[in-house]
Each structure stands twice: as C-alpha cells, then as structure tokens.
N, C-alpha and C positions, 0 to 999 in steps of 0.2 A: 546580451551584455558584453563588457570588454573581456577577452580573453587572455588567461595569462597558464603558462604550462604548468601546471600543478602535477606533480610526480604521485601523490597518494595513491596506494592500494591496501588492498586486504583481501585477506583468505579466511572467511568465516561461516560459522553453521550456527542454527539455533537449536538449543536443546530437546527441542519437544516438536513433536506434528502430529496430526490426523494424517492416515494412509489416505492414498489415492481407491478410486474406486472402477468395480465391473460392472458398471451399470444394468438390472436385468430391463429396463424400459427401453431405453434407447439404446443398449449395448454398446455404449463407449466404455472406452478407458481412460479414464484421466484423471490428472491431477493438480490443481491452480496453486496461484501462486500468493492470495492473501497469508498475511503475517499480523500477529498482535504481539509488538517485542516486551508489551507492558502486562500481560497475561503470565502465570506463575502457574504451570502443574504439578509443583513438587509435593505437595499434600494431595494428589488423587492416589486411592489406593492402587490403583492400575499403571500410576506414571509410566512404569516399563513397556507398555505397550504403545507409548506416542514416542518412542527413541528412534525406533529403525524404519528410514521409508519404505512404500512397500505398496504393493494393490491388495486390497482386499475386496470380499463380496460387499456390495450395499449396506446389507443390514450390519455386517459386524462395524462396517464404518458408522453407519448410524446410531450404534449403541454408544462407540465413545465420543462421538459428537455431545450427544445429551450428556454425556459428563462434564464436556467442558462447557459447554452453553454457560451454566449460572457463574462462572467466572470473567465473562466476557461483560465490556462497556455496551449501556444501553446502545441498541441502535446497527450493535455489530453482526455482519453477515457471515455465516461460516459455507465452507467448501470444503469438497475434498483437497487433500494436501495442503489445510490451512497450516502456517508453524508459529510456535507459538516460543518466549521468552527473549532475551537479549541476542544478538548474535556473539559467537565467542571463539576468537581466533587471535591470526595474525596481523601487522598492516606495518607498513613502512612508507617513508617516501615525505612529503610536505600535502596538507590537504588544504585545500580550499575554505573559503566560510560555509560555503553548502556544495556538499555532494550528492549528485544521485546515481545510483548504482546498485543494481541494475536499475532500470529506467522507471520501474514502480516504487524504490525506496531512496528516499532522503534522509541527510545526516546533516549533522550542524556541527560546525565546530564551536567549543566551549564559548569562547569568546562571540560568536556570533549568537549563540544562543541566548547568551545574557542583553545583548542590542536589542534582539527580537521581542524580548521580555519588558523591556523598558519600552519598546514602540506599541504595548498591549496588542500583540496580536495576539487572535482569540483561536481557540480552539488547539494550542500547542501540547501534547504529550508526549515529552522526550523521558527516553530511556537511554542511558550512558551505555555505549557498544563494549562489551569486555574484550580488549583489543589490547594484545604489548606487542609495544614499538619496540625495535634495537636501540635505539636511542632514549635515553630517559628524558624525562620532562617535556615529551611531545604533547601535541594541545589533544584534549581528548575528544572522541566524537559520541554524540548524541544523535540515535535514530527518534525520528518522528514515528509515531502510533498514529496513522490514519484511518477514519472510519469512512466504510463505503456509503455517502449519501448522495444522492440525484442520479441524473439519468442521462443519456444521450436523447437527442431530439428527435422524434420520430421521423421527421423528414428525413437524416443521413440514415438510416437505417435499410434495411435492401426489403424491396417489398415482397411481402409472398413467404418471408422467415416463416421456420417452424419457432412454435412458442418453446419456450424453455419445457426442458424433461418435467415431468409431473414429480419423478423421483427424485432425480440426483442435483435437479436446478440447471446444467450444462445449457447453454444458449448456444447453437451452432452457425453462428455468423459471423462474418469477418469483420475486423475494425475497418469502418469506411475512411476512406483517404481525407472524403470532407467532414469537418465534425462540427455540431452543434451542440447546446447544452440546452435541456428545458428547463426553462428559468424557473416554472413553478414547482420543479422537485428539487431546487437545490437550498442547501440552508442558510439561513440569513445572522447566523451565530456563527458559523466557522470561518476563516480567511485559508484554511486550505483541508483539501480533503482529498477522495478518490469516488468513482463513479462504483454505482450497486451492478451496472452491466458491460463496465469496463472497467475493472479493478485496475489495471495498470498504467491506467493516466491519473495522474495527480493533477488537482486542477487546484488553483490558487488566485485570490483577488488581487484587484490592484493594489490594494493596500498591503498584501503581503510581498508583492514584485517590487514596489517602492522602497519597501524595509530592507529586502535583500541587496537592493541594488547601490542601497547608501554603505553598504558593508565593505565594499570596492570592488576590485576587479575580482572575478569568477571564471567557469569555464561550463556552468548550465545554460542548458539552451531554453528561452521561455519562447513560445507560439501562444497568440491570442487567441482564444475560442470562444466565439459570441454565442448570448445566450438569448432564446426567443420564448415566447410563451408558448402553451402547451400544444395540442394536435390542432387548434385553429385558427392556427396561423404556421404557413412554410416557409421556411427563408429562401433566397432566390440569391 
C-alpha cells in the first residue's frame, strides 16, 4: 500500500485477562497474546481474579478459564494470558483508515468501518476502543475481534517438532520464515481472521485487501500468503 506518515499512537490496556501459567507437564512459564475485546467479564462473581496480570499454577488458570468459556463466541480459542474487553487508555495524533498495532491487533477508523460494512465484508466484529484524545472530535477507533480459525500448512512447519502440550496447549516451534496456509482449514464465511497455530498472524482475503486499499493511502503492510490443499500437497 502507499505510505503516509500517520502520527497516531495510543497507550492502553484491557480491563480483564486470564493469568499466564506454570505448566506441570511441559514446565513452561508462558502467557499468550490472544484477545477478545467484545467479551465482557463484569458479571462474573470472581471478576477481580481477572484484573491483575500474573503467573499461576495451571490448575488455578484452568478453573478461571472455565468461568470465561461460556462467554466466548463459538469457535473461540482460550490460552493463558488471554485478555478481554475493549482497550482503555489515551491516544494522540492522526490515525490512518487502518492501524495494526501491535502486529496482531487491527483497528479501523470509524469512516473506514462504515466503508467496509457497505462493502459487505464478512466477519467484522468491531469494538470501539475507549481512548481519550487531547483534541475533541478526533476519529474514533474500532478494534476488530478476530477468531483463530485455520492453520499453517504442514509443509512449512519444522519436521520432528514436538506436539502441543497435552496440558496447557503450548506449541514449541518458531514461526517459519516461509509460510503457506492449509487451504482445507480456512473458513469460507470470513474475510479476516487469525490462525489457530499462529495467533499473531492476521489473515485477510483478497476481498478485504481490495476494500482497505480503496480507503486511500495507509501505512499497513500486506504480504501475500498462498494456500494449498492439506498434507497430500507439498508446496515448492
């Protein structure tokens, strides 16, 4: 996309989150980056247990996760460190129509969201970020809640990698530099989503990319990732 020196930035965090874990099986201490901004934990009896980032033994994490699970959208994935609710904080500067920050979260300016809705983009679940600007009348930002659906193709994953931990689900492999998608695992009803086994990757269809390019100059990088049928086909 064309590059414009947008100056927008924000400092914000979510109200709730699951703790990270100390796993008794793989012995990892970890916390993921998944978020569900449309999920509200305010009615949970133990909501105070979700307000402080920390590490906990897996058993305590699992108990808290089960309280959250009924509130999630169908198909949602839970991980240690998963956060919930809209971002709250401060912002300044001018934001482009689409902002990706950090690299696994995507935000739309209000006019951009209106345009994408008019284009019938599928799978939009926008949540208005609770950001205060020093200048009144600044464009509001809406974060897209993205479901983890779809996987990387087996051919781009390390040979002999260990399976996911049977307790905490941690996958112990580095993100491959060459990436392909398993076409058989991809949703046909969504134009934007993330991957189950690589949740920091935002995947968008050509339809979505064309729609955001039509919004005008932006500063979001777009890289083509090809999709191939499952394990019976090895990309070259």
